[in-house]
N, C-alpha and C positions, 0 to 999 in steps of 0.2 A: 824569257818566259813572262816576266812581269810586264815587259813592253807589249807583248801580245795581248795581255789583259787590257791595258790602257786602250789599245787600238780596237779590240773587240767590243769594249763598252761603247766606244764612239760609233762603231759599225752598227751595233744593235740599236742604239738611239736613232741613228740615221735610218735604219730599216723600219723602225717603228714610226718615224715621222712620214716616211714614204708611204707606208701602209695606211696611216691615218688620213693623209691628204688624198690618197687615191680613193679610199673608201668614201670620203666626203664628196668627192667629185661623182663617184658612182651612185651615191644616194640622192643627188640633186634631182634627177628625173622623177624619182618616186615621190618626192615632196611636191613637185609640180603636178604630177598625175593625181595625187590625193586632193589637191585644191581644185583641179579640173573636174574631178569626180563630184566634189561638193558643189561646185558651180553648176554642173549638169543637173544634179539633183534639185538644186534651187530653181533652176530654169524649168525643170519638169513640174515642180510644185506650182510655179507661177502659171505655167500653161494649163495645168489642171484646174487651178482656181479660176482662171479666165474662162475656160471651157464651162465650168460649173455656173459662173455668172451668166454667160450667154444662154445656157440651157434654162436657167431659172427665169430669165427675162422672157424667153420664148414661151415658156410654160405659162407665165402670168398673162402674157398677151392672149394666149389661147383661152385661158380661164376667163379673162375679162370679156372676150368675144362671146364665150358660151353664156356668161351671165346676161349679156345684152340680148342674146337670142332668147333665153328663158323669160326675160322681162317683157320682150315683145310678145311672146306667146301668152303670158299672163294677161297683158293688155288686150290681146285679141280675144282670149277666153272671156274676160270680163265684159267685153263689148257684146259677145255672143249671148251672154247670160240675159241680156235685155230682150232677147228675141226668142228664148226657149219657149216651147209650148207644153212641156210636161216635166214632171219631177225626175224622170230618168235622164233626160238631157241635161237638166240642171246638176244632178249629181255627177254626171260624167264630166261636165266642165269643172266642177269643184274638185274632182279627183285630179284632173289635169293641172289645175292651178296649184293644188297641194303638192303634186309631184314636182312641178317647176320650182316652187318655193323651196322645197327640200334640196333640190339640185343646186339652186342658187346658194343656199346656206353651206352645202358641202363644198362648192367651188370657192366661196369666200374663206372657209376654213383652210382649204388647200392653198389659197393665195397667201394667207397669213403664214402658213408653214413654209411656203416658198420664200417669203420675205425674211424669215428667220434663217433659212439656209443661205440666203443671199448675204446676210450679215456675216455669217461664218466664212463664206467665200471671199467677201470683202476683206475681212481680217487676215485670211490666209494670203490673199493677194498682196496686201501691204507688207506682211512679214516676209513673203517670198521675194518681193521686189527689193526689200532692204537687204535680204541675204544675197541676192544676185549682185547687188551693188558692192556689198562687203567682200564677197568672194572674188569678184572681178578685180577689185583694188588689190586684194591679197595676192591674186595670181600675178598681176603686173609687178608688184613689189618683189615677189618670190623669184620671178624670172630675172628681174634686174639684179637681185641679190645673188642668185645662182650664177649668173654670167660673171659677176665680179669675183665670186668665190672661185669659180673655175679658172678664170684668168690668173688670179693670184696664186692658186695652188699649182697650176701648171708651170708658172714661172719658178715657183719654189721647188717643184719637183725636178726641174732641169738642173738646178744647182745642187740639190741633194743627191741626185744620181751621179753627178760628177764627183761630188765629195765621197760618195760611197765607193766608187771605183778607186779613188785615190787611197782611201783607207784600206781597202782590201789588198792593195799592193804592198802595204806595210806589214801585214799579218803573215806569220809563218804558214807554210803550206799545210802542215798537219793540223795546226790549230784552226785554220780557216775551213779545212775539210770537215773537222769535227763540228764546228759552229754551223756550217751549212746543213750537215746531216741532221743535227738535233733541231735546229730552228725550222727546218722543213716539216718536221713532225710535231713540234711543240709551239711553233710560232716565235719562240725566243730560244737562243742557243746557250745563253749563260745567265746566271742569277747571282745577285749579291747575297752575301751571307752575313747575318747579324743576329745577335742574341742566340747564337749557336743553332740557327735555323736557316734552311734554304728559303729565300724570300719568294720563290716561285711556287713551291709546293707546300711550304710551311712545315716540312718534316725536319726533325732534329738531326744535327750532325754529331756523330760520336766524338767524345771528348778529345781523343788523340788526333783525329782528323781535324777537329776544330783548332787545336793548337798548331798543327802543321799548316793549316790554311792561313793563320794569322802570322806565320813566320815570314819575314821579309825575304828570306833567301830560298823559299820553296821553289823547286825546279820542276816538279812533276805536276801536270795538270790534274786538278782534283774535280771529279765529277760527283754530282749528287747521286747517292745510292738509290734514291727513290724515283726521281724524274729524269735523270740522265743529263741534266744541264751542267755545264762547267761552272763551278763555284769560284767566286772571288770575294775576298774580304774587303768590305767598304767601310773604312774607319770613319769616314765623314757622313755616314748614313743620317738622313734627316736634316742635313745642313747643306748650304750652298757649296760646301767643299767636297761633297760626295762625288765619286767618279761620274755617276750618271748625270748629276746636276751640271758638272763642269762640261761634260760632253754636249749636253743640251744647249748650254750657253754658247759653246763653240759653233754649233749648228745655227743657232739664232743669229749669230753675227754674220752669217753668209749674206752677201748682197749681190 
């Protein structure tokens, strides 16, 4: 019975490492996707800034052309003023000149506003360009890191799965069935007990059961009355001598 505990602890550590490494591999695409999304957003922001710059440049060219048109009209109207024959014609020309001058003033104000917007688009373009460069570098590094992690983890998983099968053959049939049943529901099938508590669910163990659990010659598997995990007394809890620490070191020595 005690031998089953030793092997089950090693099996559970092995299962935990397999789950951890598998989850790490499974999570790699999400990390890449998140960076790709950030890169796409930065590129979209850059494209928007560039589009804004082009639109403002086109608007200012149009405004400058309109200003020139109004200036030519003013020049023409002033020339005509020298040949007017009555006050009505003079006032009409003055009205047209005033209208053109106001239009020029409005266009110049609009041009200043366009230049201010251009400054904003310029700043956005610089920031977006920098972000595109940063995210592109980050994506390349993450893909390289992810490939290395995947390769390393997959190599490690091959060894761990072989070790897992080896350990499972050493565990008694009933103990293994109980472990598989509970771990399927709870993710772990056994739990160390210390300070008179189940380490998994933190519920207290009754005094008599606690004494029985610590007995070296206990023969009956003891299950936590709250979470259903099989309990074992880990006298080395918190030290390198604990059963879990020793099992982990054994797995780390796999090459």
